[in-house]
C-alpha positions, -999 to +999 in steps of 0.1 A: +225+085+099+220+049+112+185+035+112+170+018+141+179-019+144+146-040+146+162-074+151+148-078+186+113-073+175+112-100+149+093-132+150+112-165+151+093-179+121+083-164+088+072-196+067+036-186+067+040-149+060+021-132+032+030-104+008+016-070+014-006-057-015+016-033-033+017-003-056+037-004-088+073+008-084+077+045-091+099+038-122+087+033-157+089+002-179+062-020-196+032-033-177+020-068-179-017-074-175-034-108-170-061-114-195-073-146-179-080-133-145-112-110-142-093-089-117-072-062-133-044-067-109-013-086-121-006-117-102+028-119-083+047-150-076+040-162-041+073-175-026+082-186+009+098-158+028+130-161+047+142-143+078+175-126+069+195-108+095+174-078+106+140-083+093+119-103+069+124-100+031+087-092+026+076-103-008+112-113-016+119-130-049+086-120-064+088-108-100+085-070-102+057-055-121+054-021-139+028-001-157+025+020-187+005+051-196-025+036-212-054+055-227-078+026-219-083-002-193-062-033-198-079-065-212-098-084-186-107-055-165-137-059-143-167-039-157-174-025-122-140-010-122-146+007-156-180+020-146-166+033-113-139+053-131-163+066-158-188+077-131-163+101-116-145+112-148-174+136-156-154+158-180-142+127-200-107+137-197-095+101-194-079+108-160-091+117-125-078+140-098-078+135-060-113+145-054-127+124-083-106+095-069-119+101-034-156+100-047-149+067-065-133+050-035-158+064-011-187+050-031-174+015-022-155+018+010-179+042+029-157+072+030-120+076+022-101+106+037-082+129+014-049+122+032-052+085+022-063+094-013-032+116-018-009+090-006-026+065-030-023+090-058+014+094-051+020+057-051+000+047-081+005+076-104+023+073-137+058+089-133+056+101-169+021+116-165+007+144-143+016+141-106-019+149-095-039+126-117-043+089-126-056+071-158-076+040-163-046+016-161-034+030-127-069+032-115-075-005-123-043-015-104-052+006-074-087-008-074-076-045-071-047-036-046-075-021-024-095-053-027-065-073-014-060-049+015-097-053+023-094-090+026-065-085+051-085-060+070-116-082+072-095-112+083-083-094+114-115-074+121-126-104+142-156-086+158-169-072+125-169-037+138-155-021+107-125-011+128-093-028+141-075-019+173-038-019+180-036-056+187-055-065+155-032-041+136-001-057+150-013-091+139-024-079+105+010-063+098+029-093+112+009-115+088+023-095+059+058-098+072+061-066+092+070-071+129+064-035+140+078-025+173+052-016+200+066+020+202+060+024+166+025+009+168+017+034+195+028+063+172+006+049+144-025+046+166-020+079+182-020+095+148-057+086+145-070+089+179-077+126+174-105+116+150-139+112+168-149+087+142-120+062+149-120+063+188-086+048+190-091+022+163-084+022+126-111+021+099-104+008+065-089+039+048-067+044+080-056+008+077-047+012+041-028+044+047-007+030+076-002-002+058+012+015+027+034+037+048+049+008+068+055-012+036+068+018+015+093+030+042+104-007+049+110-012+013+131+019+010+150+008+041+157-025+024+172-008-006+199+006+017+204-026+037+219-048+011+233-072+036+199-077+054+215-067+086+186-046+100+206-015+098+212+011+071+230+043+065+212+073+049+225+108+042+203+136+056+190+145+021+182+108+012+166+103+045+142+134+039+135+124+004+126+089+015+104+098+044+086+129+035+065+117+007+050+091+030+041+115+058+032+148+042-003+146+029 
């Protein structure tokens, strides 16, 4: 099955593109934490992106980072992150489920939908741990990643309404290296217009959800497009296993 070729929709320049805030890879190794930065999120190398064939190599060349199952928060974790985790881990199990994670995020970001929470749980969970819970180390990484997404959101929420419309979303994704075709943007926006609270615009948790989906699916596509041609071939099974985790809450 040949994927859609996005060449015609790409910008002619990528020199000032940023890297999308990212979840750890879903494979296991050792995790490197920064002890000098008060933020618990490991700092990635920022490199100039290059346009290669069909799409931008978003975050290309950045050093990969991984995480391990840790019983405690990594050194240098912001105390507010620790207290937020402990406040919802009422049974002191050392891990939190989707409802507890939703409570922690909603206390800061004014409401996080359970669908977004489940996607975050899937992306940030420890592959060697329970699939429906995250521990302190994963929570710290997730928390800082959301802080980076928040900075992107605020940058493009020009009227400070707490929501971004389709045009602002297009520019926000483009700033991260994703030149999403208008037809895809229309699908994204229509996915949220049924909600009375959004009224055709995305609030922060909607923005995080669609941003993570665009990034995640694009990264999976790039794995199959070794020549950066903008096209890739999937078997039916690999296509389903690639897409379904991002679209089934």
